[in-house]
N, C-alpha and C positions, 0 to 999 in steps of 0.2 A: 158948893154944887151938890145936889142930891145924888146919893149913890143907891143903885138898885143891885141887889145881890143875886147872883145866879143860884138856882136851886139844884143841888146834886141830883143827877139823873141816872147815869149808868157808869159802871166801873169794870175795867178789864180784870178778870180774876187773877189773883196774885200768882197762881201757878204758871202763868204765861208771861210774867214780867221779864224773864230772861231772854225773850226774843225781841227782835227789832220791829217797831211799829212802822210799816211802810205807809199806811194810810188808815183812816177810820172815817166812819160816817154814821148817820142815823137815817134809816129808811122811812118811806112814806107811812108805814104802819107803826113807827115808833121804836123799832128794834135797833140797837146799836151794834155795829160790826167793826172789828179790827182785822186788818190784813197783816199778818206777821210773817217774818222771814228769820232765818237763823242769824243773819248778819245784815248790816246796812249795805246798800249798793255803793259801789266804788265809782266816784266821778271819773269819767273818761274811760272806764273799763268797757270791755265787750259786754253786750247785752246777751246773756245766755239764759235759756229757760231754767227755772228753778221751781222747786215745790214750795208752796206757801200754806199757811193755816189761816182760815177765817174763824175767829171767835165771835159768836153772836150772843147778845144778851137781850132778851125780849123785855117789854115793859113790866112783866111780872117777876123778872129776875132770873128766869130760866136760861141756862147756858147751852149752846149748841156748837159743836166743832165740825168744820168742813175742811178736809185736806184738798187743796187745788194742785193739780199736776201740770208742770211745764208752763208756768206763768212767764210771760215775755216782757212785761212792762217794768222798766227800772224805776220810773217815777209815776206810780199808778193812781188812778181814781177807782173807786169801788162803790157798787150799790147792789141791791138785791131785787130781783124780779118777783112779781106776785106769786109765781108758781114755785118759788124756792131756788131758782137758778141765780147765779151771781154774774155780774158784769164787771170785768176788769179792763181798764183802758189806759194806754200810755198817753201822758199829757202831750208829748211831742211825737209826731209821725215822720220819721225819716223815710226817704224815698225807698230804701231797700226793704223796709218792714211795714210800709203803709197799709197793705192789705190785711195785715195781722194786728192792727193797732188795738182793736177792741176784741176781747175774747169773752165768750159766754160759756159758763161752766154749769153742768147739771148739778143736782143735789148730792151726787156722789163725787163731785170735784173733777169730772172729766170734761174736757173742752168739746163743745157741740157745734160751735160755729165761730167765725171770726170775720171782721169787716173793718172798714175805715170810716171815721166821721170827720176827719180833717185835723190838721195840726193845731197846736196851741189851745188845748182844752183848759179852761179856767174852772168850769163847773160841769159835773155830770150827775144828774139826778133822775131817778126812775119814778114815774107816777103810778097811781093805783091801777091803771089799765095796762101797765107794762111798757108805756112809751118811754124812750130814753131822751131826756132833754140835755142838750149840750150848749153851754155858753163859752165863747172863745175869747181869749185875750187879744191884744191889738196886733199880734203877728199873723193873724188870720182874719180877713175881712168878713168872714161868714156870719158873724154876729151871734144869733141864737137860732138853733134848729132843733127839730124833734124827729126822732128816728124810731122805727119799729125794732123789736128785739132781734129781727133777722137782718137788720141793716138797710131797710128801705126808708128813704127820706120822706117824712109825712107832713112836715111844715117847715117853712123857712122865713126868716125876718127880711128877706131881700126886698119884698114889695110892701112891707108893713108900715113904712113911713114913720119909723121910730127915730126921733131927732137925736143926732150925735151919737149913734151907736158904733163906737170904735173899739170898745172893750166892755165885756159883760162883768162889771165889778161885782154885782150882787144878783143872785138868782134864787128864787123860792119856788119849789114845786110841791103842790099838795092836791089831793084828789086827781083831777086831770087837767088842772090849770097851772099856769106859771106866772110869777111876778118877777120883774127885773128892775134894776136901777143901773143903767149903763153910763159909762164915760163916753162923751165929754159933757153932755148937758145934764146928766143925772135925773131924767124924768122918772117918775114911777110908771111902770108899764104893766098892764094886765093882759095876758095872752090866753085866749080860749079858742083854739083852732076849731073846736066842734060847735062853736056858736057862729053860724054863717052870717047872721045879720050884723055882727060887730065883733070880729075875732080879737081885735086889739083896741084897748083904750089907753090913753096917755094922759097923765097929770103932770103939769109943771111942778118943779120941786126945787127948793133952795138949799137943801142939805147936800153937801158935796162930799164925795169920796167914801160913801158907806160901803162896807163889805158884806153886809147882810141886811135883809129886810123881812119884816113880818107884817101880816095884814089880818085884821079881824073886823068884819063889818066895814064901818067907815073909819076905823082907826088904823094907823100905820106906825111902825117903829123902824128906825134906821140905826144900825149899829156900825161903829167904826168911822174912820175919817183920816185926814192927813195929819202927820206930825203929832202935836199935842192932843189931837182929837181922836186918837186911835181907839180909846175906850168910850167914846161918846155914845150915848143912847138918846136919840132925838125922836120925840113923839109928835104926831100930827093927826089931822082929820082930813078926810077926802071931801073936797068941795066939787063943784061941777067940772072944773078944768084944772085945778091946782090943789096942792097939799097945803093946808093951813097949819103952821107950826103951833104946838100947844105947850111943849115943855122940853127941856134938855137936861141931861144929867150924865152920870157915868155908870157903866155896867162893870161889876167887879166879881171876883171869885168869892166863894162863901166866907173866906177869912178877911175880906175887904181889900185884898191885893189886886193889882191890875193883872189881867191875864197874860199880857206880854205876847210872845210868839204863840199863835194859836191857829186852830182850824175853826171854821164856822159853817153851819148848815141851816138854811131857812126852810121851814116846813109849816105852811099855813100861818097860824098865829104864833108860832114858836121860832125862837132863834137858839140853836144849840151851839155851845162854845166848848172847845177842848184845848186846854193849855198844855205846854210841855210838862211832863214827859209823855203826854198824849195817852194816858191810861184812864182818864175819867172824862165824862161829859157832864156839863151843867146846862141848865135850860132857863131861858126867860120866856114867859108865856104872856103875850099881850092880852089874851082873853081873861086873865086873872087879875 
């Protein structure tokens, strides 16, 4: 089976390797961010506010540090807003902390607002206009929703007629649009809320269990799957109502090894992959 090698993309500077990586992401403009704490969260322990450090590496390799004060999320999601603010969200929303699930921090690391987007966050990605896209896993039937940076719900999948949307397995946010591949039917879904004539398009798809998706023109790539297909890279073309498979192979690290336990982020034509110990990002670009 043909192997496609991830291209090295961004690296956490060595000076910060002594801290624990709580989470990491690549934003819509291509900058990589790491949310670091002094130590790993303790399972079952009290959720106490703690100070954290965001280390940002832009596509040119420039490094920026932002100290965040009083972070409350034990298992957080992270992204950056276009104006330089950061969004940190707890993946689970307990009743007693629901209103504070999402925290917005200014460029100086001070909390400016907080709100809730609902329990069971699988993906949280910010687009170029500052909308916050949230895809939920199956413990929350909300599916996929879009929020403003002040906590206003601006789009929901409730009436979008997306087949089998019980768990948002894959979510890709680029520009102001989103692409998804949800469980259980795994259709490829294009979401453009600002296109009133056809905000949602759906293509039937035979690739099951993908954890990330990339789209470039009429080309599409699905990464991941079940069991022995965890490193699968399946390519296809968009027909009128379905995805036509064209090739299938494996996506590997630069040394040819399987990524194993990893994070993935979909942004337009790109799938970013970060393997343990979560200090480096590699990229697959469908456009190349």
